C-alpha positions as protocol buffer text, in pm:
chain_id: "A"
residue {
  index: 1
  type: UNK
  ca { x: 1998 y: -4645 z: -6139 }
}
residue {
  index: 2
  type: UNK
  ca { x: 1786 y: -4630 z: -5956 }
}
residue {
  index: 3
  type: UNK
  ca { x: 1519 y: -4911 z: -5840 }
}
residue {
  index: 4
  type: UNK
  ca { x: 1210 y: -4884 z: -6026 }
}
residue {
  index: 5
  type: UNK
  ca { x: 1426 y: -4798 z: -6386 }
}
residue {
  index: 6
  type: UNK
  ca { x: 1593 y: -5169 z: -6317 }
}
residue {
  index: 7
  type: UNK
  ca { x: 1308 y: -5361 z: -6271 }
}
residue {
  index: 8
  type: UNK
  ca { x: 1164 y: -5162 z: -6586 }
}
residue {
  index: 9
  type: UNK
  ca { x: 1456 y: -5295 z: -6737 }
}
residue {
  index: 10
  type: UNK
  ca { x: 1369 y: -5679 z: -6619 }
}
residue {
  index: 11
  type: UNK
  ca { x: 1013 y: -5594 z: -6760 }
}
residue {
  index: 12
  type: UNK
  ca { x: 1086 y: -5498 z: -7057 }
}
residue {
  index: 13
  type: UNK
  ca { x: 1319 y: -5798 z: -7124 }
}
residue {
  index: 14
  type: UNK
  ca { x: 1062 y: -6020 z: -7048 }
}
residue {
  index: 15
  type: UNK
  ca { x: 796 y: -5881 z: -7293 }
}
residue {
  index: 16
  type: UNK
  ca { x: 1083 y: -5921 z: -7525 }
}
residue {
  index: 17
  type: UNK
  ca { x: 1167 y: -6334 z: -7454 }
}
residue {
  index: 18
  type: UNK
  ca { x: 760 y: -6371 z: -7413 }
}
residue {
  index: 19
  type: UNK
  ca { x: 711 y: -6277 z: -7754 }
}
residue {
  index: 20
  type: UNK
  ca { x: 1003 y: -6358 z: -7901 }
}
residue {
  index: 21
  type: UNK
  ca { x: 889 y: -6750 z: -7750 }
}
residue {
  index: 22
  type: UNK
  ca { x: 532 y: -6777 z: -7863 }
}
residue {
  index: 23
  type: UNK
  ca { x: 609 y: -6689 z: -8218 }
}
residue {
  index: 24
  type: UNK
  ca { x: 886 y: -6919 z: -8194 }
}
residue {
  index: 25
  type: UNK
  ca { x: 686 y: -7197 z: -8082 }
}
residue {
  index: 26
  type: UNK
  ca { x: 441 y: -7005 z: -8377 }
}
residue {
  index: 27
  type: UNK
  ca { x: 655 y: -7097 z: -8664 }
}
residue {
  index: 28
  type: UNK
  ca { x: 727 y: -7432 z: -8557 }
}
residue {
  index: 29
  type: UNK
  ca { x: 393 y: -7541 z: -8515 }
}
residue {
  index: 30
  type: UNK
  ca { x: 380 y: -7419 z: -8819 }
}
residue {
  index: 31
  type: UNK
  ca { x: 605 y: -7585 z: -9020 }
}
residue {
  index: 32
  type: UNK
  ca { x: 576 y: -7849 z: -8855 }
}
residue {
  index: 33
  type: UNK
  ca { x: 222 y: -7869 z: -8947 }
}
residue {
  index: 34
  type: UNK
  ca { x: 300 y: -7743 z: -9306 }
}
residue {
  index: 35
  type: UNK
  ca { x: 498 y: -8032 z: -9355 }
}
residue {
  index: 36
  type: UNK
  ca { x: 279 y: -8282 z: -9177 }
}
residue {
  index: 37
  type: UNK
  ca { x: 552 y: -8377 z: -8938 }
}
residue {
  index: 38
  type: UNK
  ca { x: 225 y: -8367 z: -8680 }
}
residue {
  index: 39
  type: UNK
  ca { x: 14 y: -8664 z: -8693 }
}
residue {
  index: 40
  type: UNK
  ca { x: -340 y: -8680 z: -8604 }
}
residue {
  index: 41
  type: UNK
  ca { x: -531 y: -8946 z: -8495 }
}
residue {
  index: 42
  type: UNK
  ca { x: -910 y: -8782 z: -8518 }
}
residue {
  index: 43
  type: UNK
  ca { x: -863 y: -8476 z: -8747 }
}
residue {
  index: 44
  type: UNK
  ca { x: -1119 y: -8313 z: -8649 }
}
residue {
  index: 45
  type: UNK
  ca { x: -1113 y: -8321 z: -8296 }
}
residue {
  index: 46
  type: UNK
  ca { x: -710 y: -8283 z: -8272 }
}
residue {
  index: 47
  type: UNK
  ca { x: -786 y: -8050 z: -8544 }
}
residue {
  index: 48
  type: UNK
  ca { x: -956 y: -7860 z: -8356 }
}
residue {
  index: 49
  type: UNK
  ca { x: -828 y: -7940 z: -8030 }
}
residue {
  index: 50
  type: UNK
  ca { x: -505 y: -7786 z: -8192 }
}
residue {
  index: 51
  type: UNK
  ca { x: -641 y: -7439 z: -8319 }
}
residue {
  index: 52
  type: UNK
  ca { x: -817 y: -7380 z: -7915 }
}
residue {
  index: 53
  type: UNK
  ca { x: -428 y: -7446 z: -7800 }
}
residue {
  index: 54
  type: UNK
  ca { x: -330 y: -7188 z: -8047 }
}
residue {
  index: 55
  type: UNK
  ca { x: -573 y: -6996 z: -7916 }
}
residue {
  index: 56
  type: UNK
  ca { x: -519 y: -7013 z: -7511 }
}
residue {
  index: 57
  type: UNK
  ca { x: -194 y: -7029 z: -7564 }
}
residue {
  index: 58
  type: UNK
  ca { x: -172 y: -6659 z: -7750 }
}
residue {
  index: 59
  type: UNK
  ca { x: -402 y: -6547 z: -7464 }
}
residue {
  index: 60
  type: UNK
  ca { x: -165 y: -6608 z: -7209 }
}
residue {
  index: 61
  type: UNK
  ca { x: 144 y: -6462 z: -7384 }
}
residue {
  index: 62
  type: UNK
  ca { x: -98 y: -6140 z: -7449 }
}
residue {
  index: 63
  type: UNK
  ca { x: -155 y: -6144 z: -7100 }
}
residue {
  index: 64
  type: UNK
  ca { x: 203 y: -6172 z: -6996 }
}
residue {
  index: 65
  type: UNK
  ca { x: 282 y: -5848 z: -7268 }
}
residue {
  index: 66
  type: UNK
  ca { x: 46 y: -5696 z: -7135 }
}
residue {
  index: 67
  type: UNK
  ca { x: 136 y: -5687 z: -6758 }
}
residue {
  index: 68
  type: UNK
  ca { x: 492 y: -5639 z: -6887 }
}
residue {
  index: 69
  type: UNK
  ca { x: 357 y: -5355 z: -7073 }
}
residue {
  index: 70
  type: UNK
  ca { x: 119 y: -5165 z: -6791 }
}
residue {
  index: 71
  type: UNK
  ca { x: 376 y: -5274 z: -6473 }
}
residue {
  index: 72
  type: UNK
  ca { x: 661 y: -5088 z: -6735 }
}
residue {
  index: 73
  type: UNK
  ca { x: 499 y: -4826 z: -6809 }
}
residue {
  index: 74
  type: UNK
  ca { x: 393 y: -4731 z: -6430 }
}
residue {
  index: 75
  type: UNK
  ca { x: 713 y: -4815 z: -6310 }
}
residue {
  index: 76
  type: UNK
  ca { x: 896 y: -4536 z: -6620 }
}
residue {
  index: 77
  type: UNK
  ca { x: 640 y: -4285 z: -6604 }
}
residue {
  index: 78
  type: UNK
  ca { x: 819 y: -4043 z: -6795 }
}
residue {
  index: 79
  type: UNK
  ca { x: 838 y: -4316 z: -7111 }
}
residue {
  index: 80
  type: UNK
  ca { x: 498 y: -4451 z: -7041 }
}
residue {
  index: 81
  type: UNK
  ca { x: 408 y: -4367 z: -7453 }
}
residue {
  index: 82
  type: UNK
  ca { x: 702 y: -4577 z: -7568 }
}
residue {
  index: 83
  type: UNK
  ca { x: 569 y: -4911 z: -7286 }
}
residue {
  index: 84
  type: UNK
  ca { x: 246 y: -4855 z: -7448 }
}
residue {
  index: 85
  type: UNK
  ca { x: 345 y: -4852 z: -7795 }
}
residue {
  index: 86
  type: UNK
  ca { x: 618 y: -5146 z: -7775 }
}
residue {
  index: 87
  type: UNK
  ca { x: 325 y: -5351 z: -7618 }
}
residue {
  index: 88
  type: UNK
  ca { x: 153 y: -5322 z: -7884 }
}
residue {
  index: 89
  type: UNK
  ca { x: 308 y: -5409 z: -8156 }
}
residue {
  index: 90
  type: UNK
  ca { x: 431 y: -5740 z: -7955 }
}
residue {
  index: 91
  type: UNK
  ca { x: 61 y: -5766 z: -7936 }
}
residue {
  index: 92
  type: UNK
  ca { x: 34 y: -5758 z: -8325 }
}
residue {
  index: 93
  type: UNK
  ca { x: 309 y: -5989 z: -8358 }
}
residue {
  index: 94
  type: UNK
  ca { x: 234 y: -6266 z: -8098 }
}
residue {
  index: 95
  type: UNK
  ca { x: -171 y: -6200 z: -8268 }
}
residue {
  index: 96
  type: UNK
  ca { x: -66 y: -6221 z: -8656 }
}
residue {
  index: 97
  type: UNK
  ca { x: 238 y: -6542 z: -8603 }
}
residue {
  index: 98
  type: UNK
  ca { x: -91 y: -6735 z: -8370 }
}
residue {
  index: 99
  type: UNK
  ca { x: -372 y: -6619 z: -8686 }
}
residue {
  index: 100
  type: UNK
  ca { x: -81 y: -6782 z: -8946 }
}
residue {
  index: 101
  type: UNK
  ca { x: -177 y: -7123 z: -8688 }
}
residue {
  index: 102
  type: UNK
  ca { x: -488 y: -7111 z: -8709 }
}
residue {
  index: 103
  type: UNK
  ca { x: -458 y: -7054 z: -9080 }
}
residue {
  index: 104
  type: UNK
  ca { x: -224 y: -7359 z: -9140 }
}
residue {
  index: 105
  type: UNK
  ca { x: -434 y: -7584 z: -8894 }
}
residue {
  index: 106
  type: UNK
  ca { x: -740 y: -7508 z: -9086 }
}
residue {
  index: 107
  type: UNK
  ca { x: -560 y: -7586 z: -9418 }
}
residue {
  index: 108
  type: UNK
  ca { x: -400 y: -7897 z: -9249 }
}
residue {
  index: 109
  type: UNK
  ca { x: -745 y: -8049 z: -9221 }
}
residue {
  index: 110
  type: UNK
  ca { x: -940 y: -7925 z: -9538 }
}
residue {
  index: 111
  type: UNK
  ca { x: -569 y: -8115 z: -9725 }
}
residue {
  index: 112
  type: UNK
  ca { x: -671 y: -8445 z: -9515 }
}
residue {
  index: 113
  type: UNK
  ca { x: -1036 y: -8391 z: -9625 }
}
residue {
  index: 114
  type: UNK
  ca { x: -991 y: -8386 z: -9994 }
}
residue {
  index: 115
  type: UNK
  ca { x: -735 y: -8636 z: -9972 }
}
residue {
  index: 116
  type: UNK
  ca { x: -992 y: -8837 z: -9784 }
}
residue {
  index: 117
  type: UNK
  ca { x: -1181 y: -8774 z: -10058 }
}
residue {
  index: 118
  type: UNK
  ca { x: -1011 y: -8843 z: -10364 }
}
residue {
  index: 119
  type: UNK
  ca { x: -858 y: -9159 z: -10168 }
}
residue {
  index: 120
  type: UNK
  ca { x: -1075 y: -9265 z: -9928 }
}
residue {
  index: 121
  type: UNK
  ca { x: -933 y: -9576 z: -9694 }
}
residue {
  index: 122
  type: UNK
  ca { x: -563 y: -9433 z: -9755 }
}
residue {
  index: 123
  type: UNK
  ca { x: -504 y: -9284 z: -9400 }
}
residue {
  index: 124
  type: UNK
  ca { x: -766 y: -9329 z: -9032 }
}
residue {
  index: 125
  type: UNK
  ca { x: -1014 y: -9179 z: -8930 }
}
């Protein structure tokens, strides 16, 4: 096996690891937020921070996945179309789970607002 293909194999694995970690992190966040296990002291600012953090981390994951895909396609040119397709699939998975995380953050915030409207003073503002 040539060194270029060995590096391509490592990049393939790294792309899978980054994708898996990003999806797992989103799932943990989604379930913790949905079960109300994340306590946010300042609701509006805290929820915006959660959404912004999700977007920033997602951008970093997408950058790493794209870099692995581009470098892998260069090093394994005979399978470049496969690299492009798999990279797009990895990016799609990360974006879908991040979008769900942002949506859950919004619903968590709106639920807080509705609870405050029904029972003012029950939670810290």
